[in-house]
C-alpha positions in Angstrom: 0.0 0.0 0.0 1.2 3.5 -0.8 2.3 5.5 2.2 3.1 9.2 2.3 4.8 11.0 5.2 5.1 14.8 5.2 7.8 16.6 7.1 9.2 20.1 7.5 6.3 22.0 8.9 7.1 24.5 11.7 6.5 28.0 13.0 7.8 30.6 10.6 7.6 34.4 10.6 5.5 36.5 8.2 7.4 36.8 5.0 9.6 33.8 5.7 10.6 30.7 3.8 10.0 27.0 4.4 10.5 23.7 2.6 8.1 20.8 3.1 8.9 17.3 2.1 6.9 14.2 1.4 8.4 10.7 1.4 6.6 8.1 -0.8 6.8 4.3 -0.3 4.8 1.2 -1.0 4.5 1.6 -4.7 6.2 2.8 -7.9 6.6 6.6 -7.4 6.5 7.4 -11.1 3.1 5.7 -11.5 1.8 8.7 -9.6 1.3 12.4 -10.1 1.7 14.2 -6.8 0.1 17.2 -5.1 0.0 19.3 -2.0 -3.2 20.4 -0.3 -3.8 22.3 2.9 -6.6 22.5 5.5 -7.5 24.8 8.4 -10.1 24.0 11.0 -13.6 24.7 9.8 -12.6 24.9 6.2 -12.5 22.4 3.3 -9.2 20.9 2.2 -7.7 23.3 -0.4 -5.6 22.5 -3.4 -2.1 24.1 -3.4 0.0 22.6 -6.1 0.4 19.5 -8.3 3.1 17.9 -10.4 3.0 15.2 -13.0 4.9 11.9 -12.9 8.0 13.3 -14.6 8.1 16.7 -12.9 7.7 18.5 -16.2 4.1 19.6 -15.6 3.1 21.7 -12.7 -0.1 23.5 -11.5 -0.6 26.0 -8.7 -3.5 27.5 -6.9 -3.9 31.2 -7.5 -3.4 31.9 -3.9 0.2 30.5 -4.0 1.2 31.2 -7.5 4.6 33.0 -7.6 5.3 32.1 -4.0 5.4 28.3 -3.8 7.3 25.9 -6.0 6.5 22.2 -6.2 9.2 19.6 -7.3 9.9 15.9 -7.1 13.0 13.8 -7.1 12.2 10.5 -8.8 15.6 9.0 -7.7 14.6 9.5 -4.0 10.8 9.0 -4.2 10.3 12.4 -2.6 8.0 15.4 -3.2 8.9 18.9 -2.1 7.1 22.2 -1.7 9.4 25.3 -1.5 7.5 28.2 0.1 8.5 31.8 0.3 6.9 35.1 1.2 4.7 33.2 3.6 1.7 34.9 5.0 -0.4 34.2 8.1 -3.2 32.9 5.9 -0.8 30.2 4.7 -1.2 28.7 8.2 -2.6 25.2 7.8 -1.9 21.5 7.9 -0.3 20.6 4.7 -0.9 17.2 3.1 0.7 15.5 0.2 -1.3 13.2 -2.1 -0.5 10.6 -4.7 -2.7 10.4 -7.8 -3.1 7.9 -10.6 -4.6 10.7 -12.8 -3.0 10.9 -16.2 -3.1 14.7 -16.4 -1.7 17.1 -13.8 -5.0 19.1 -13.9 -6.8 16.1 -12.5 -4.7 16.1 -9.4 -6.5 19.3 -8.3 -9.5 17.3 -7.5 -7.6 15.2 -5.0 -5.4 12.1 -5.1 -5.8 8.5 -4.3 -3.5 8.4 -1.2 -2.9 10.9 1.5 -0.3 11.6 4.2 -1.0 12.5 7.7 -0.1 16.2 7.3 2.5 18.6 8.7 1.6 21.8 10.5 2.8 25.1 9.1 2.2 28.2 11.3 3.0 31.6 10.0 3.2 34.3 12.7 1.6 37.6 12.0 
């Protein structure tokens, strides 16, 4: 079974930078597109970014476009999210997801497997 474990979440100041990681195991990493979602209490899980199996295709939510960068390392079975210019409204639990969708756009609807999440808190 595919397992995903996020790491890297912490407290960071307004305007700061942070890199999140997601370790993939239990399957063939390149069978999956990958994505990042986030969720705050009382709100629905929100799409953040997606990347196709090769890393050549990426997609970002408007709220993070120009500030976040998604990448993957297919030699290490890892997914990353590089965040800068962080704002307090970026505060959330961040989840990675693995998707069997063929097109990167389809990852925006959610994946097939999910990690447990990592907390990012941006101080105001």
